[in-house]
Each structure stands twice: as C-alpha cells, then as structure tokens.
VEXBALUM-968523 format. One record per residue (C-alpha): x, y, z; residue number from 1. Coordinates in Angstrom, 2 decimals. Each point is the difference from the previous one (the first is absolute). Example, Ala and Ser with C-alpha at 12.3 -4.5 7.8 and 13.67 -1.06 7.14 Angstrom:
BEGIN
<r <12.30 -4.50 7.80> 1>
<r <1.37 3.44 -0.66> 2>
//
This chain:
BEGIN
<r <-1.18 -20.85 -21.44> 1>
<r <2.35 3.23 -0.17> 2>
<r <-2.22 3.21 -0.14> 3>
<r <1.97 1.14 -2.88> 4>
<r <-0.84 -3.08 -2.05> 5>
<r <-3.54 0.50 0.97> 6>
<r <-0.17 3.49 -1.63> 7>
<r <1.46 -1.51 -3.31> 8>
<r <-2.99 -2.39 -0.37> 9>
<r <-2.85 2.51 0.40> 10>
<r <-1.39 1.97 -2.88> 11>
<r <1.24 3.67 -0.21> 12>
<r <-2.41 2.83 -0.47> 13>
<r <0.52 3.31 -1.63> 14>
<r <0.74 2.51 2.33> 15>
<r <-3.24 1.82 -1.02> 16>
<r <-2.11 -2.76 1.04> 17>
<r <1.21 -0.39 3.44> 18>
<r <-2.23 1.40 2.80> 19>
<r <2.11 2.77 1.76> 20>
<r <-0.78 1.93 3.11> 21>
<r <1.45 2.91 -0.81> 22>
<r <1.22 2.37 -2.92> 23>
<r <3.74 -0.39 1.60> 24>
<r <-0.44 -3.75 -0.07> 25>
<r <-0.69 0.06 -3.67> 26>
<r <2.71 2.33 -0.61> 27>
<r <2.47 -2.30 1.87> 28>
<r <-1.27 -3.04 -1.89> 29>
<r <0.47 1.60 -3.21> 30>
<r <3.57 1.02 0.59> 31>
<r <0.96 -3.36 1.59> 32>
<r <-1.16 -1.74 -3.25> 33>
<r <1.80 2.69 -2.12> 34>
<r <3.36 0.13 1.77> 35>
<r <0.20 -3.23 1.94> 36>
<r <-1.86 -2.47 -2.24> 37>
<r <-2.83 -0.77 2.67> 38>
<r <-2.91 -1.75 -1.00> 39>
<r <-3.34 0.19 2.22> 40>
<r <-1.31 -3.27 1.09> 41>
<r <-2.59 0.90 2.71> 42>
<r <0.48 -1.76 3.11> 43>
<r <3.44 -0.88 -0.88> 44>
<r <1.98 3.07 -1.16> 45>
<r <-2.81 2.64 0.56> 46>
<r <-2.38 0.42 3.10> 47>
<r <1.50 -2.83 1.75> 48>
<r <-2.11 -1.17 3.05> 49>
<r <2.49 -0.90 3.08> 50>
<r <-1.97 -0.89 3.03> 51>
<r <-2.50 2.97 0.06> 52>
<r <2.07 2.64 -1.85> 53>
<r <0.31 0.60 -3.57> 54>
<r <3.25 1.00 -1.46> 55>
<r <0.31 1.93 -3.24> 56>
<r <2.62 -1.65 -2.18> 57>
<r <2.45 -3.02 0.22> 58>
<r <3.09 0.04 -1.97> 59>
<r <1.82 -3.28 0.16> 60>
<r <0.56 -0.48 3.62> 61>
<r <-0.79 3.56 0.79> 62>
<r <-3.17 1.61 1.33> 63>
<r <-0.37 3.46 -0.89> 64>
<r <-2.51 2.64 1.73> 65>
<r <-0.55 3.27 -1.25> 66>
<r <-1.63 1.97 2.91> 67>
<r <0.39 3.85 -0.07> 68>
<r <-0.60 1.14 3.50> 69>
<r <-2.73 2.69 0.64> 70>
<r <-0.07 0.83 3.45> 71>
<r <-3.71 0.95 -0.39> 72>
<r <-0.92 -3.38 -1.54> 73>
<r <2.05 -1.98 2.68> 74>
<r <-2.17 1.38 2.87> 75>
<r <-3.25 -1.49 0.30> 76>
<r <-0.92 1.89 3.03> 77>
<r <0.04 3.54 1.31> 78>
<r <3.66 -0.36 1.07> 79>
<r <1.37 2.11 -2.95> 80>
<r <-2.34 2.73 1.12> 81>
<r <1.22 -0.23 3.32> 82>
<r <3.50 0.10 -0.93> 83>
<r <-0.73 2.98 -2.09> 84>
<r <-1.65 1.96 2.76> 85>
<r <2.97 -1.11 2.22> 86>
<r <2.72 1.54 -2.25> 87>
<r <-2.09 3.00 -0.96> 88>
<r <2.33 2.38 1.90> 89>
<r <3.24 -1.44 -0.91> 90>
<r <2.42 1.59 -2.76> 91>
<r <-0.69 -0.69 -3.51> 92>
<r <3.30 -2.04 -0.25> 93>
<r <-0.79 -1.98 3.10> 94>
<r <-3.41 -0.88 -1.51> 95>
<r <1.38 -1.17 -3.19> 96>
<r <2.65 -2.03 1.57> 97>
<r <-2.22 -1.81 2.39> 98>
<r <-2.57 -0.76 -3.13> 99>
<r <3.28 -1.37 -1.85> 100>
<r <0.53 -2.00 3.09> 101>
<r <-3.38 -1.31 0.32> 102>
<r <0.24 -0.91 -3.44> 103>
<r <3.30 -1.94 0.28> 104>
<r <-1.43 -1.83 2.88> 105>
<r <-2.94 -1.30 -2.02> 106>
<r <1.95 -1.08 -2.72> 107>
<r <2.18 -2.07 2.30> 108>
<r <-3.22 -1.51 1.79> 109>
<r <-1.63 -0.83 -3.37> 110>
<r <3.12 -1.55 -1.36> 111>
<r <0.36 -2.14 3.50> 112>
<r <-3.73 -1.24 -0.03> 113>
<r <0.64 -0.97 -3.88> 114>
<r <3.13 -1.66 0.86> 115>
<r <-1.33 -2.16 3.05> 116>
<r <-2.86 -1.16 -2.14> 117>
<r <2.28 -1.32 -2.48> 118>
<r <2.36 -1.60 2.65> 119>
<r <-3.14 -1.82 1.50> 120>
<r <-0.54 -1.92 -3.25> 121>
<r <1.26 -3.32 -0.81> 122>
<r <0.73 0.49 -3.54> 123>
<r <0.93 3.66 -0.23> 124>
<r <1.81 0.57 3.15> 125>
<r <3.64 -0.18 -1.62> 126>
<r <-1.09 2.68 -2.61> 127>
<r <1.05 3.57 0.02> 128>
<r <-2.30 2.94 0.39> 129>
<r <0.56 3.38 -1.62> 130>
<r <-2.32 2.68 1.37> 131>
<r <0.23 3.18 -2.00> 132>
<r <-1.87 2.97 0.69> 133>
<r <0.53 2.53 -2.86> 134>
<r <0.70 -0.24 -3.67> 135>
<r <3.52 0.85 0.63> 136>
<r <0.62 -2.84 2.24> 137>
<r <-1.77 -2.28 -2.42> 138>
<r <2.22 0.70 -2.87> 139>
<r <2.94 0.13 1.97> 140>
<r <-0.35 -3.04 2.18> 141>
<r <-2.56 -2.06 -2.26> 142>
<r <0.49 0.94 -3.70> 143>
<r <3.87 0.21 -0.06> 144>
<r <0.28 -3.20 1.84> 145>
<r <-2.09 -2.00 -1.97> 146>
<r <0.52 1.62 -3.38> 147>
<r <0.42 -2.15 -3.16> 148>
<r <0.27 3.42 -1.89> 149>
<r <1.43 3.28 0.59> 150>
<r <-2.04 2.23 2.59> 151>
<r <0.01 3.64 -0.67> 152>
<r <0.99 2.35 2.80> 153>
<r <-2.14 0.38 2.93> 154>
<r <-1.72 3.42 -1.18> 155>
<r <-0.88 -1.39 -3.31> 156>
<r <-1.40 -3.13 1.39> 157>
<r <-1.95 1.93 2.55> 158>
<r <-1.40 1.85 -3.02> 159>
<r <-0.89 -3.25 -1.74> 160>
<r <-1.63 -1.15 3.34> 161>
<r <-2.09 2.75 0.13> 162>
<r <-1.17 0.05 -3.73> 163>
<r <-0.76 -3.78 0.52> 164>
<r <-2.17 0.76 3.10> 165>
<r <-1.94 2.61 -2.45> 166>
<r <-0.33 -2.78 -2.59> 167>
<r <-1.25 -2.40 2.80> 168>
<r <-2.67 2.79 1.00> 169>
<r <-1.19 0.28 -3.55> 170>
<r <-0.48 -3.83 -0.10> 171>
<r <-2.33 0.28 3.00> 172>
<r <2.57 -1.37 2.50> 173>
<r <-0.43 1.71 3.58> 174>
//
C-alpha cells in the first residue's frame, strides 16, 4: 500500500486534540493546517515512528522536522562548559563565530542522523526529509512549498507563529 493512500484512510483529529511535544510543534501544526491544508493523523502525518525515531510531520511524501538548535540543549555533558572555558580569552567576535559554526555543525549532524534513519527504512527510504531549524526556515522551505493558500511574508508569519505558541501555552501544551 502506498503510504500516501494509508493516510487518507485514517480518521483525522482536530489539531488541538493531537499530543504535542512542544509549543513550536503546535504552532507548526496550526500553520500547516491553515496554509497547506494538512490534516493530523497520529502515526501517519504527525509523530510518525520510523525505526526508533519519531518524525514531527509528513506532508504527502515529505517528512518535516522542526528542530531549532540550542547549543545548551544539544550537549548532554559538560563539553559545552569546557568549550566556553577554552574560548574565554578569545575576542568577542571570534567567540560568536565559533558558537555559530558549532550550531551549524549541530544542524548538519541532526539532519544527517534523521536522513540516515529514513534511508534505512524499507517504506520511507525514498521519501524526502526537510529539517528546518527556525521559524523563518519553516515558512520559507515548508509553508511556501506546500501552500494551498497565500502565505504571508516571513516577518508576519513569524508573528503568527509566536501568537500560536502563546495560545498553545494557554491550552496547557508544554
């Protein structure tokens, strides 16, 4: 069975009834629903288990991961503290450059790991993966690509995203 056909036979649920892992995930889902006509089918288009990894969204034959990089969150050890100690005496501009480079490397590693998991799956191996790491990337690379209605410019869409995060917080989403 074509995985796209599989999602059409499942009952969708209102976005508010899905189990979100973050406020950002909620905001992404609301915007996908509004601008791309996306419907939430747990396990098929939302929170899709592939191997031991869970992917945020699937739109047609494309997986979408929204994963902002926080250098603090990505390091599970004292390594970040050690890096900061090591660069303490560098000029400010060099510190910023080093931390930006580190964040870019972490983005690349995350995308590579997620891509490898999909590539190893017998059904999903031919599907595309979009890893986006900011609201701006989400709007530009995901919403604009899959839109069924006009998407506002990035600044306006980013404001909407933040409003949706606040609304999700009021609903009790973490």
